[in-house]
MIPA-556239 format. One record per residue (C-alpha): residue number from 1; residue in three letters; z, x, y. Coordinates in steps of 0.5 Angstrom, whole numbers. Each point is the difference from the previous one (the first is absolute). Example, Ala and Ser with C-alpha at 12.3 -4.5 7.8 and 13.67 -1.06 7.14 Angstrom:
(1 ALA (16 25 -9))
(2 SER (-2 2 7))
***
This chain:
(1 UNK (202 315 355))
(2 UNK (-1 3 -6))
(3 UNK (-7 -2 0))
(4 UNK (-1 3 7))
(5 UNK (3 6 -2))
(6 UNK (-5 1 -7))
(7 UNK (-6 -2 5))
(8 UNK (2 5 5))
(9 UNK (1 5 -5))
(10 UNK (-7 -1 -3))
(11 UNK (-3 1 6))
(12 UNK (3 6 2))
(13 UNK (-2 3 -7))
(14 UNK (-7 -3 1))
(15 UNK (0 4 6))
(16 UNK (2 6 -3))
(17 UNK (-7 2 -2))
(18 UNK (0 4 6))
(19 UNK (-6 1 5))
(20 UNK (1 7 -2))
(21 UNK (-2 -1 -7))
(22 UNK (-6 -4 2))
(23 UNK (-2 5 5))
(24 UNK (1 5 -6))
(25 UNK (-5 -5 -4))
(26 UNK (-5 0 5))
(27 UNK (0 7 2))
(28 UNK (0 3 -7))
(29 UNK (-8 2 0))
(30 UNK (-4 2 -6))
(31 UNK (-3 8 1))
(32 UNK (-5 3 -4))
(33 UNK (4 5 -1))
(34 UNK (7 -2 -4))
(35 UNK (5 4 -4))
(36 UNK (7 0 -2))
(37 UNK (5 3 4))
(38 UNK (1 5 -6))
(39 UNK (-8 2 0))
(40 UNK (0 1 7))
(41 UNK (7 4 0))
(42 UNK (-5 4 -6))
(43 UNK (-6 0 5))
(44 UNK (3 2 7))
(45 UNK (5 6 2))
(46 UNK (7 -3 2))
(47 UNK (-1 1 7))
(48 UNK (-7 -4 0))
(49 UNK (4 -6 -5))
(50 UNK (5 0 6))
(51 UNK (-5 -1 6))
(52 UNK (-6 -4 -5))
(53 UNK (4 -4 -4))
(54 UNK (7 -1 4))
(55 UNK (-3 0 7))
(56 UNK (4 6 2))
(57 UNK (-2 6 6))
(58 UNK (-1 7 -1))
(59 UNK (3 4 5))
(60 UNK (-4 2 6))
(61 UNK (-4 6 0))
(62 UNK (0 1 -8))
(63 UNK (-7 -2 -2))
(64 UNK (-5 5 -1))
(65 UNK (-5 -5 4))
(66 UNK (4 -1 6))
(67 UNK (-4 6 4))
(68 UNK (-6 0 -5))
(69 UNK (-7 0 3))
(70 UNK (-5 1 -6))
(71 UNK (-5 -5 -1))
(72 UNK (0 -5 -6))
(73 UNK (3 -7 -2))
(74 UNK (8 -1 -1))
(75 UNK (1 -5 -6))
(76 UNK (6 -3 -3))
(77 UNK (4 5 -4))
(78 UNK (2 -6 -5))
(79 UNK (-7 -3 -1))
(80 UNK (-5 5 3))
(81 UNK (-3 -6 4))
(82 UNK (-3 3 7))
(83 UNK (5 -2 6))
(84 UNK (-2 5 6))
(85 UNK (-6 4 3))
(86 UNK (2 7 2))
(87 UNK (-4 -2 6))
(88 UNK (5 -6 2))
(89 UNK (6 5 -1))
(90 UNK (3 3 7))
(91 UNK (6 3 2))
(92 UNK (6 -5 3))
(93 UNK (5 5 0))
(94 UNK (4 -4 -4))
(95 UNK (1 4 -6))
(96 UNK (-4 -5 -5))
(97 UNK (-7 1 -1))
(98 UNK (-4 -6 5))
(99 UNK (-6 -3 0))
(100 UNK (-3 -5 4))
(101 UNK (-4 -4 -5))
(102 UNK (0 -1 -7))
(103 UNK (-5 -1 -5))
(104 UNK (-2 -7 1))
(105 UNK (3 -5 -6))
(106 UNK (4 6 -4))
(107 UNK (6 0 5))
(108 UNK (4 -7 1))
(109 UNK (6 -2 5))
(110 UNK (6 -3 -2))
(111 UNK (7 -1 5))
(112 UNK (5 4 -1))
(113 UNK (8 -2 3))
(114 UNK (4 6 -4))
(115 UNK (2 3 7))
(116 UNK (2 -6 3))
(117 UNK (-6 -2 3))
(118 UNK (-8 -2 -2))
(119 UNK (-5 6 -1))
(120 UNK (-6 0 -3))
(121 UNK (0 3 -7))
(122 UNK (-6 3 -3))
(123 UNK (-2 0 -7))
(124 UNK (-5 2 -5))
(125 UNK (-4 -7 -1))
(126 UNK (-2 3 -8))
(127 UNK (7 2 -2))
(128 UNK (5 -3 5))
(129 UNK (3 7 1))
(130 UNK (4 1 7))
(131 UNK (-4 4 5))
(132 UNK (4 0 7))
(133 UNK (-1 -4 6))
(134 UNK (-5 -3 5))
(135 UNK (2 1 8))
(136 UNK (-4 -1 6))
(137 UNK (1 6 3))
(138 UNK (-7 4 -2))
(139 UNK (-5 3 3))
(140 UNK (-3 -5 6))
(141 UNK (-7 3 0))
(142 UNK (-1 -2 -8))
(143 UNK (4 -6 -3))
(144 UNK (7 0 3))
(145 UNK (3 0 -6))
(146 UNK (5 6 -4))
(147 UNK (0 -1 -8))
(148 UNK (6 4 0))
(149 UNK (-1 3 -8))
(150 UNK (6 3 -5))
(151 UNK (-4 6 -2))
(152 UNK (3 0 -7))
(153 UNK (-4 -7 -1))
(154 UNK (-7 4 1))
(155 UNK (-4 4 -4))
(156 UNK (-6 4 4))
(157 UNK (-7 0 -3))
(158 UNK (-4 5 4))
(159 UNK (-7 -1 2))
(160 UNK (-6 4 -4))
(161 UNK (-3 2 7))
***
């Protein structure tokens, strides 16, 4: 009986290298821009840190970019990689800057279950910063997608024209 109990305990301990730990190892991607927590805190404002590094969300209608119609490029506030062209921006009525198409390969998708169901999370492919979420309710005449982005995760570079 002792042997069975010991064997059962060993099996239980081995199975304790949980699936979540394996998934975390599998999902830990190396980014071109990597900084320590302290370095990110120094480089970003508290709100930028909250959104980009902790996957937070800014309040709606608080971004200067929500209704902006200026021509140029929106870049990541964490690493300056181009993310969205202004000609892909549209007014979604949600209170956050919205785009129907990202600059190819600069925005990656992940799955986010933070509110109890799966959502498509958008991240900077260069530094891993959280940008926002993707929805399938964008303009039907273009891509049909809406990338709902936290304005604080962006910086705007105006066109030179």
